LUMMAR-664922 format. One line per 3 residues: number of its first residue (from 1); their letters; for each residue x, y, z of C-alpha. Coordinates in nm, 2 decimals, padded with zeros to 4 digits. Layout:
LUMMAR-664922
NUM	A	X/Y/Z  ...
end
This chain:
LUMMAR-664922
1	MLV	-00.29/01.27/00.37  -00.28/00.92/00.51  -00.27/00.62/00.27
4	VID	-00.25/00.24/00.30  -00.05/00.08/00.01  -00.15/-00.27/-00.09
7	TNI	00.16/-00.48/-00.17  00.07/-00.51/-00.54  00.12/-00.13/-00.57
10	LVS	00.48/-00.17/-00.43  00.55/-00.45/-00.67  00.42/-00.25/-00.97
13	ALW	00.62/00.06/-00.87  00.95/-00.13/-00.84  00.88/-00.33/-01.16
16	SKN	00.79/-00.04/-01.39  00.96/00.28/-01.28  00.74/00.49/-01.52
19	GAS	00.40/00.36/-01.44  00.12/00.51/-01.23  00.22/00.30/-00.93
22	ARF	00.57/00.45/-00.95  00.43/00.80/-00.97  00.21/00.73/-00.67
25	LSL	00.51/00.59/-00.47  00.71/00.89/-00.56  00.44/01.11/-00.40
28	VIS	00.46/00.90/-00.09  00.84/00.92/-00.08  00.85/01.29/-00.14
31	GGL	00.65/01.33/00.18  00.31/01.44/00.04  00.15/01.11/00.16
34	IPC	00.19/00.93/00.48  00.17/00.55/00.47  -00.01/00.37/00.75
37	YDY	00.08/00.01/00.84  00.10/-00.25/01.09  00.34/-00.55/01.15
40	RIL	00.12/-00.78/00.93  00.16/-00.54/00.64  00.53/-00.51/00.69
43	SEY	00.56/-00.88/00.70  00.37/-00.92/00.38  00.58/-00.64/00.20
46	KEV	00.90/-00.81/00.30  00.79/-01.17/00.20  00.64/-01.07/-00.14
49	LKR	00.90/-00.82/-00.24  01.18/-01.07/-00.16  01.03/-01.33/-00.39
52	PKF	01.30/-01.45/-00.63  01.06/-01.41/-00.92  01.06/-01.04/-00.89
55	RFT	01.44/-01.01/-00.89  01.43/-00.71/-00.66  01.76/-00.65/-00.49
58	NGE	01.77/-00.68/-00.11  01.90/-00.32/-00.10  01.59/-00.19/-00.29
61	VNA	01.35/-00.39/-00.07  01.51/-00.30/00.26  01.55/00.07/00.17
64	LID	01.18/00.08/00.09  01.07/-00.11/00.40  01.30/00.11/00.61
67	WIT	01.16/00.42/00.46  00.80/00.31/00.53  00.88/00.23/00.89
70	DSG	01.07/00.56/00.94  00.84/00.79/00.77  00.50/00.61/00.81
73	RSV	00.26/00.57/01.09  00.26/00.22/01.27  -00.09/00.15/01.41
76	IAE	-00.28/-00.14/01.57  -00.62/-00.15/01.42  -00.95/-00.29/01.55
79	PLS	-01.03/-00.62/01.39  -01.33/-00.60/01.15  -01.60/-00.88/01.13
82	LDF	-01.63/-00.88/00.76  -01.57/-01.17/00.52  -01.32/-01.11/00.24
85	IDE	-01.26/-01.31/-00.08  -00.89/-01.31/00.02  -00.86/-01.30/00.40
88	ADK	-00.50/-01.18/00.36  -00.63/-00.85/00.21  -00.84/-00.77/00.52
91	KFY	-00.55/-00.62/00.72  -00.51/-00.34/00.45  -00.88/-00.26/00.49
94	EIA	-00.86/-00.26/00.87  -00.58/-00.02/00.87  -00.75/00.21/00.62
97	KFC	-01.07/00.22/00.83  -00.89/00.27/01.16  -00.67/00.56/01.01
100	NAK	-00.95/00.70/00.78  -00.68/00.66/00.51  -00.71/00.60/00.14
103	LIT	-00.64/00.24/00.06  -00.45/00.22/-00.28  -00.48/-00.12/-00.45
106	GNI	-00.45/-00.29/-00.79  -00.71/-00.55/-00.67  -01.02/-00.33/-00.59
109	KHF	-01.26/-00.61/-00.64  -01.10/-00.79/-00.33  -01.24/-00.51/-00.10
112	PKD	-01.58/-00.37/-00.01  -01.72/-00.09/-00.20  -01.59/00.21/00.00
115	NLV	-01.48/00.56/-00.08  -01.15/00.49/00.09  -01.07/00.21/-00.16
118	LTV	-00.91/00.34/-00.48  -00.69/00.22/-00.76  -00.38/00.42/-00.84
121	SEF	-00.53/00.58/-01.14  -00.85/00.68/-00.95  -00.64/00.83/-00.67
124	LEQ	-00.42/01.03/-00.91  -00.72/01.15/-01.10  -00.93/01.23/-00.79
127	YNL	-00.64/01.45/-00.63  -00.53/01.59/-00.97  -00.18/01.43/-00.92
130	K	-00.15/01.28/-01.28
end
């Protein structure tokens, strides 16, 4: 199954190794889910995860980014003519729509109502992966 991972999910997964986001990321890393991304998403991942306030090591961040680029699906999506509360979130939705992938986010209110957009808890429950 294809998924698009909002940056806040990666932050949560690295921050709390026992939370729902970490369980979701474990499913991705085990190969059950294939992340879709583009250069804009990778750039955001790198910029956010390397912020000093999170104190993630360069090794952790680089290993995760390398894994995503090696195991995921890089795409170039069609731009969508939708207005977003936070235009920086639009890229995640564009990739999800292009790939028909589930967009997993902690900020569901930032996205249009769409069956593709789910919180981690909703995703885990919907696919009986709790």
